[in-house]
C-alpha distance (Angstrom), angle and dihedral (degrees) to the residues before:
residue distance angle dihedral
M1 . . .
S2 3.78 . .
T3 3.77 129.5 .
S4 3.80 122.2 -139.3
L5 3.76 135.8 -170.6
Y6 3.80 112.9 -135.6
Y7 3.80 126.3 -165.2
D8 3.74 133.7 -179.9
A9 3.78 141.9 161.3
S10 3.80 127.4 -154.9
R11 3.77 136.1 -170.7
A12 3.78 137.9 144.6
T13 3.83 94.9 -107.5
A14 3.80 127.0 65.7
L15 3.78 123.0 -116.0
T16 3.80 114.8 -80.9
P17 3.82 119.1 -126.1
T18 3.82 88.7 -106.9
E19 3.81 91.4 52.5
T20 3.80 91.6 46.1
A21 3.79 90.8 51.9
A22 3.82 90.8 47.9
I23 3.80 91.8 51.3
E24 3.81 92.1 48.0
S25 3.80 90.3 50.0
I26 3.81 92.6 49.4
V27 3.80 92.6 47.9
T28 3.79 92.6 49.2
A29 3.80 94.0 47.3
R30 3.80 95.2 44.4
Q31 3.79 94.1 46.0
S32 3.78 91.8 50.2
S33 3.82 91.5 50.8
F34 3.83 94.2 46.7
P35 3.81 108.2 126.3
Y36 3.83 99.4 -142.0
P37 3.83 115.9 49.6
D38 3.82 90.5 -175.1
E39 3.83 92.9 58.5
E40 3.78 130.3 73.0
S41 3.83 113.5 -93.7
L42 3.79 134.1 -175.2
Y43 3.79 105.6 -31.7
L44 3.81 124.8 -175.6
Y45 3.79 120.3 -165.5
E46 3.77 118.7 -121.6
E47 3.80 113.4 -100.7
G48 3.82 93.9 10.3
G49 3.76 117.4 -84.4
S50 3.77 139.9 -46.8
E51 3.83 97.6 -84.8
P52 3.83 119.2 87.6
D53 3.82 96.7 -120.1
E54 3.82 97.3 38.5
I55 3.78 109.8 122.8
V56 3.81 97.9 171.8
A57 3.80 127.8 23.3
G58 3.75 136.0 158.4
S59 3.78 147.6 134.3
T60 3.77 142.2 -144.2
K61 3.80 126.4 -152.7
I62 3.81 108.8 -132.5
P63 3.81 115.9 -134.9
F64 3.81 121.0 -117.1
D65 3.80 92.1 -137.4
P66 3.84 105.1 104.2
D67 3.81 90.4 -150.8
R68 3.80 90.2 60.3
M69 3.81 102.7 29.9
M70 3.81 98.2 81.9
A71 3.81 94.7 41.0
V72 3.79 91.0 52.1
L73 3.83 92.9 46.1
E74 3.81 92.6 48.1
H75 3.81 92.6 48.0
V76 3.80 95.2 47.6
L77 3.82 93.1 43.7
G78 3.81 87.9 51.9
S79 3.78 88.4 51.0
V80 3.79 93.2 50.2
T81 3.81 89.4 46.6
E82 3.81 89.1 57.1
L83 3.82 90.4 47.6
R84 3.80 91.5 52.0
R85 3.79 91.2 49.8
A86 3.81 89.5 51.1
V87 3.85 90.4 53.5
P88 3.79 103.7 27.3
D89 3.81 98.9 158.7
A90 3.82 94.4 64.6
E91 3.80 125.9 92.4
W92 3.80 105.0 -108.4
R93 3.80 128.3 -160.6
V94 3.79 122.9 -174.2
H95 3.77 120.2 177.4
L96 3.77 140.8 167.3
D97 3.81 99.7 -136.0
D98 3.85 100.5 -55.9
F99 3.83 97.5 -15.2
D100 3.83 114.7 97.5
L101 3.80 113.5 -140.1
P102 3.80 119.2 -137.2
W103 3.79 126.2 -116.4
D104 3.78 122.7 -138.5
E105 3.81 118.5 -171.5
S106 3.80 94.2 -137.7
E107 3.82 100.0 33.1
G108 3.80 102.7 32.5
Y109 3.78 120.4 -149.6
F110 3.77 116.9 -6.1
L111 3.80 144.2 165.8
P112 3.79 108.9 -106.8
S113 3.79 115.9 -127.8
């Protein structure tokens, strides 16, 4: 059974061109700095998600390899933190399968201990 990290943002208004450019820049930079090219990285769905007000949605399959698991999670959570900061007025949800991950204004998304 695999574990995935899911992330989405919703709001009544569509992304602005400036927000879209910021998201594209973040995705490009974060994907190019991803440490494991053979693993799944930050992945945003085309055209947002399946809900009417979703403006950003995506998921990442987390590797089983314990040596890679934490590095992948930390990198993708850092990526989603940057996305949230680029579109701060949306309602964001980030969860590891059914477990919602907390948001901290200074730290961003993190795995609670």
